[in-house]
N, C-alpha and C positions, 0 to 999 in steps of 0.2 A: 925548761919549765920556769916560769916567772915566780917571783916571791909570792905574789898573790895566789897563783895557782897552787903553790906548795901549801900555803895557809889554808886555802879552801879544801884541799885534799886532807890535810890534817884534821880540820874541823869535822869533815864528813866521817872520819874514822873514830871520833871520840865516842866513848860510852855515854849513855844518856845522862848520868849524874855529872860527868865532867862537862858535857855540852851545856847543861843547865847552869853550872857555875860560870862558864864562859859567857853565856847569854846574859846573865845578870851583871857580870863585870862590864860587858860591852854596853849595856843599857846605862849603867852608872857613869861610865866614861862619856857616853853621848850626852847625858843630862849635864854633866860637869862642863863639857865644851859648849853646850847651848847656853848655860848660865854665864859662862865667861864671855860669850859673844854678845848676849843681852847687856851685860855690864859694860862692855866696851862700846856698844851702840849708844847706851845712855851717856857715858862719859863723852862720846864724840858729838852728842846732841842730836843724833839721828831720830830720836823718839820725841823730841821737844814739840813738834807740830801736833803729834797725836795726843800728847799730854795736854796741850793748850786746848785742843778741840774737845777733849773729854771734860776739862774744867768748864769750858764755855757751855757745854750741854748741861752739865750739872747746875751751873748758876742760872741757866734759863729755865730750870725746872723740868727738863726732859730726862728724868730718871725715875726709877722706882725701886723700892726695896726688894731684895730677893729673899 
């Protein structure tokens, strides 16, 4: 049995309250990693073209208040 299969089996055997704690912990971890990836993408300039496009749209008046 692989590590992943062992983890899956352990998760399936958790009582509801512990499963909920694990689920929230996993969501928090996922959000943290996503934030880190976005920050790295910004640092690497990967979002520069999108930012420039958004600025150009704004300056051209193609925006509205939400």
